[in-house]
N, C-alpha and C positions, 0 to 999 in steps of 0.2 A: 689172166693175171697181168697187171700193168707193170711197167718198169719200176715205178715207185714201190709197188708191193714187193717185187723181187729184191730191190735194194734193201728194203726193210727186213726181209728174211735173212739176207746176208749179214747185215749189221747185228741183228738180234742173235744169230748163231755165233758170230764172232765174239760178242760181249760175253756169252756163256763160256766160250773157250778161254778167253783171256781171264775171266774170273777164276776158272779152274786152274790155269797156269799160275796165277798169283798165290794160290793156296798150296798147290801140290808139285809144281815144277818151276820153282822161282828162278832158277838159272835161265831156263828158256824164256821166261817172261822178261828178265833183265836184258836179254840179247835183242829184243825187238827194237827196231830203229824208230827215231822220231817221225812225225808225219812227213809225207812227201811234199805236200802243198799243191795247189791247183796249177800254178805256173809250171812246175816240174812235170805234172801229169800231161798237160797240154803239149809240152815240148816232146815228150815221148810219143804221144799220138801223132804229132807232125813227123817225127823221125821214122816211125814204122808204118804210118799210113792207116792206122786202125783206131777208131774211137772206142774208148773204154766203155764197157757196159756199166750202168749206174752202180751195181753192187761192187764191182772191182774198184771203181773210182772211190767209193766210200771207204773201202778197206785201206787204200793207199793214203787217204786223207787222215787215217788213224795211225798207220805205221808204214814206213817205207821198207817193208820186208824185215828180214832178220840178218844180223851180222853173222858171218861165218866164223869158224873156230880160229882161223888164222888172224882174225882181228884182235884176239886176246892172248894167244900163246903160239909159239913156234911149233911146227910139226915135230914130234919126238921121234926122230929117225932111229934112235938107239933103243926104243922101247918095244920089245917083241917078246911075248904078245902084248897088245895094248893094255896099259894099266888104267882101269876106269877112274882112278883117283888122279891121274896126270891131268894137268890143266887143259892140254889140248884135247884129250879124249873126252873130258867132261863137257867141254864146249861143243865138240862135234856131236856127242850124244844128244846134247840139248838143242842143236840147230835143226835137225830133221824131225820136227815135232808134229807134222800134219800127216794124215792117213796116206799110206803108200810109202812112208819114209822120206817125205819131201820137206825141204825148207822153202821159205817164202822169199822169192828173189827181190832184192832192191831194184828200183827202176833202172839204174845204171847198168846192172847186170842183165836185166831183161832186154834192154836195147842192144847190148853186146851180143847176146844169144840170137836175137832176131836177124842179125846180119852175119852170123858165123856159119862155119861148116857143120856145126852140130845141129843148128836149126836153120837150114839154108833158105827156106821160103816161108816168111812170116805170113804172107797172104792176109786173110782176115783174122789172124790169130796173134795172141799176145803171150809170150812165154811168161808164166806166172810162178810155177813151182819147179824145183829141181832137187835131185838127189845130191845134196852138197857133200855127202861123205864119199861120193864117187865122182868127184871133179865135175859135177853138174852135167853128166853125160846122158841123163834121162830125166824127164819131168812131165809136167802138165801145162797145157795152154788153155786160154780162155778166148772165145771169139766175141764179136761185138754184141751177140745176143745173150751172153752169159753161159754158153754151153762149154763143157770141158772135154778135153781129149789129151792124148799122150804124144810126146815126141821123144826121140832118142837118136843116138849117134848112128847114122846110116839107116835110120828107120823112118819111113814116111809118117807124117802126122795122122793119128787115128782118132775118130770121134768116139767117145765113150758112152754117149747117150744119156748124160745127166748134166745138171746145171751146177754152177758155183754155189747157189743157195742150197741145193740138195746135198752137195758134198759137205759143206760146212755144218749144215743141220745134222747130218748123220754123225759127224765127229762130235758135236756138242752132245747129242743124245747118248752116244757111246760113253763119253766121259761121265755122264750122269748115271751110267749103269743101265741104259735102255738100249740093248742090242749092240750090233756091230756097225762099224763105219764103212763107207765106200772106200775100197782100196785101189791099187794101181790098175786093175783090169776092169773096173767098173762094177765089181761085185761087192755086196755087203759081207766082207770077210775079214775086216781089219779090227784087231783087238788092241786096246792101249796097254802099254807096259811102262813101268818107271825104272830108270837106270839104277845100278847098284849104289850110286852115291846120292840117290833120291833127289836129283835136280833136273833130270831130263826126261822127255817123253818120246817114246817110239811106238810104232804100230806094227804088229806082227800078223801074218796071215793065219787065221784060225784053222785053215785047212792044211797047214804045214807043221804038224806036231813035232817033227824032228828039229825044225828051226826054233820053235818055242822052247823045246827041251834044251837046246844049246844055250839060248839066252838065259833061261832060268838057271842053268848050271853056272853061268857067269854072274849070277846075282840079280838079274832083272826079275821083276815081279809084276803081276797084273795090277793095273791102276784101280 
């Protein structure tokens, strides 16, 4: 498969995901940022010393990641337990919309992580996704060939054995009702759920029924 074929698979999968968000998770869709632009992408490549694979480049030419909850509402320190109707929690629920519970990092945050103590050695890797609900302490990277792996606080980067195209295609398929998506550990075990306020998308591990039961008890339901 050529790089052009791989990029086409990435953009085709993303178009399906974004169409689904536009119908079923409109808050998530509204939080996607404007395109990054070719100049901004080249600046990041120069900064971290890694050329973006074509598929990742195409994604950032569509959107520069997603805004975090703090972009819209202050953290509700006095709300315990979290109220799903509170503006902060609504946006936080909506931000981690990709399988594994990840949000899509804007380029500026990716650069910051590449040189931080959380992601100390960028090497040939680009921080791409992060658990925005957990201060971005865990996430996924993409290498120059489009392969994905994980990174975490005090955890060496690990290769997960699948590509960006495979990851997004599995998510699009799952949203269309065709199986499960690839989750955090590289297994097809992630099932999509909609937030109690019907505006955000999260993915839960199908092999963790106790976690699913907790979410369903809080009003989440399968997509």
